[in-house]
N, C-alpha and C positions, 0 to 999 in steps of 0.2 A: 729300720729294726729299733735303733736308739730312740727315734722320735716316738714310736710306737709304745716302747717301754716307758718313757717319761709321760706320755700321755696318760697310760693306765696307772702310772704313779701318782699323777695329779689327782686322778679319781680315787686313789687310795688315801690321800690326805682328807678328803670328805668323809671318808668311813671312819679315819681315826678321831675326827671331830665328833662324830657320831658316837663313837665308843668312848671318848672322854665324857660327853654330855651323859651317856648312860651311866656312868660311874659317878657322876657328880649331878643328880637330878635337880637339886636345889637350884644350882646356877644355871641349868637349862631353864626352869622356871623363871628364874632372874632375868633371863635374856627374851623371854617372851614379851615381857611388858611393853617395850617401846614399838615391838613388831605389830601388836594388836592394836594399839593407838593409829599406827599407819595404815593398817588394814581397813579400819573404819573409813579413812580418807578415800582410799583407792576404791572400795566397794562402791561408795557414792559415785565418784568419777566414772567408773567402768559402767555402771548402770545408766548414767545419763548419755555415755558415749553411745551403748548399745542401743537406747531409744532413739538416737539421733543419726545412727550411721546410714540408715536409708535415706535421710533428707540430705546428708552430705553427698552421698553417692549420686542423687538426683541433681544437685547443685552443680557438681563435678562434671556432669555429662549432658549439657543442654544439646549437645550435637546428635543425641540419640533419641531426641523427642521425634522425629520423623520415622524412625525404624518401626519395624512390626512389632506389635506388643510383646510377643514371645522372646524375641530376640533382646529387645530394650531391657525387659524386667528380668531376664537371666544376667544379662551384663551388669545392670546396677545391683543385683543381688551379690553377685560375685564381688564387685566393687565393695558393696557394704561389708561384706565378710573381710576382705583384706584391709580396709580401714579399721575395723574392730580388731583384728589380729595384730595389726601394727600397734595400735594403742595398747594391746595387753602386752605385747613385748617391750614396749616403752615403759609400761607400768612394773614390769618385771625389772627393769634396769633402775629406774628412778626410785622404785620401792626400797631397794638396797641404800641407795644413797640417802634417802630421806630418813629411813630408819636409823642409819648411822649417825645422821646429824641430830635427830630427835633423841636417840639413846645412847650418845657418845659416853657420858659417863657410865651408863650400863656396861656397853661392850668394851670400854676402856678396862673397867674392874674385872670383867669376864677374861679378856685377853691376857691380863695379868696373872690371873689364877692359873689359866692355862700354862703360862711361861714359868710359874713357881712349881707346878707339878712336874715340869721337867728339869728344873734346876734353878739357877739364879735368875733374877729379871734383869735384863739389860738396862743399864742406868742411863736413861734418855734424859733430855732437857724438859723439866716440867713446865707445861704452858698452861697459864689460867683459863678457865673455861670460857670467859668472855672473849679470849683470844682464839682459842681452838674451835670454836662454833663457826666464826667468820671464815676462819681457814679452811674448815672442812666443806663450807659451802662454795668457797672460791674453787677449790679442788674438785668438788663434784661437779660443777657448771663446767670446768674445762674437760672433765671427762666426758660430761654429755655431749659437749661439743663435738669431739671425736667421734663419738657414737653417732650423732647425726650425719656426720660426714660419710658414714658408711651404711647407714640405714636409708637415708634419701635415695641413693642410687639403687638400692635393693628394692625399695618401694617401686620405684618405676620399672625395674625388671619384674617384679610381681605380675604384671599385665602381659609379659610375654608367655605365649602358650609354651607348654611342657617345663620350659626353664623356670618359669614362674611358680610351678607347682612341684618342682623336684630339687634343683639346684639352689634356688633363692633361700627356702626355709633351712637348708643346711648351712648355708653361709651366715644367714641371719642368727642360727644358734651359736655358731662360732665366734661371730662378732660380740654378740651378747655375752656369751661365756667368758671371753677375754677381759672385757671391761668390768663384768662382776668381780673377776679375780683382782683386777685393779682396785676396786672400791674395798673389797674385803680384807686385802692385805695391807691397807694404808697404815692402821694402827699399829700392827706389828713392825713395819717397816720404819714408820716416824720414831718408834721407840728407839731404834737404832741409829737415829740420825740421818735418815735416808730421805732428802727432798723429793719433790715430786718427778723431776727429770730423772733422777737416779732410779726411782721405783719404775718408772716406765722402761729404762734401759734394762734393768735386771730382769723384767718380766718379758721383754722382747726376746732376750738372750735366752728365755726358758720358756719359749712360746708353748710348746707341746705339753709341758706340765701345767702351764697356766690355763690351757685351752682344757685339759682333761678335768681340771678341777672346776672351771667356771662353766663348763657345758653341763656337768651333772647337777651343778646347783641351779643353772637356768632350768633344766628339765624339771627338777623338784619344785621349783618355784612356780611352774605353770600349774602344777596340781593344784586344786582348790583348797585353801588354807596352808598349802605346802610351804609357802614363803614364811608364814609366821612360825610354824613348828620347826622349820629347818634353819630359820636364822640364827640362833645360837649355835647350832651345829656348824653351819658355814663360817661363822666367826671363830669358833675354836678351831676348825681345820684349817683356815686360812692362818692363824697364828702358829700352828704345828707345821705348815709348810714353809712359812718363813724361818721358823727357828731351826728347822732341820735340813732345809734345802736352799732357800733364797737368800738368806741372811749373811753378813759378811763372814760370821763364824761358822757357816754351814760345812765348809770344805774341810775344817779340822774335826769334825765329828767322826765317829767310826761308821764304817759303810753300813753297818746294820742297825744303826741308831734308830732309822724310820720304823723299825719293827718292834721296837721297845713301848711299852705302855707307860704312862705318866706316873705310875707308882714306882718305876725303876729309873730316876732321874740319872742323867750322864754325869752330873756334877752335884756336890753337896748343896742344898738350898742355902740361899742368903740367911735365912733365919730357921731356927729349930722348930719354931711354932709352925704347926701344919695351917694350910688355908682353910679358913672358916667360911662356911656358906652364908648367904645374905642374912644380915640381923644378928649374926653371932661373932662377926669379926671385930 
């Protein structure tokens, strides 16, 4: 029961991010810019994969050349669908990583504004952009390696009758969701001085909440253009989740803090000047 409550609590943080963006529409638009750039890259890549999925299926199944035409074509069609589906799932995961790399200055600023609306911004070590981007790429590659450790076996299981069409998609969504949470919480956790190993440890200890947040993000990202529209929402929600639930100081917050909106900060802000939207700060 506690795990189920934590799972739905993770989902709730996504909707808190949505509420924050609804109250700060200019910051939502600000967060769309890097996502739009990344979308163009991925649309081209997925169109190319879709056009070549059949050829890849033919190349991977030379043993089926002697089968009856109906059985051979059906099997290769299903394999082509699986190949494109795995490419789409990988695109969802790497979309977040690439968007965060391309738009790190954007999402760093957006995340800071979310923190400001809840109180003081944690004082982390300021890292120059020329150092933070290579570090982000390195962390994303490590995360991608872990993703592949899970998705490659799941890809193989996708060919098993019944299991491949029922259990594997659910496990795939869970794996994708967890690692999306890993990516999205990076900025807020780094601001609190948490290195990569510590971030993984905290998320594993809060697996149900991380899954709840990540799975709903994964499902929204599967909707056409959903990844672009929801990327600022996911970034804001991840920041709120770290601040109220996963960060080192989260246990010191009142139990009902997660229900408060950003307009009622738990502590006095660091500065009396309210956050300004892009172009006015």
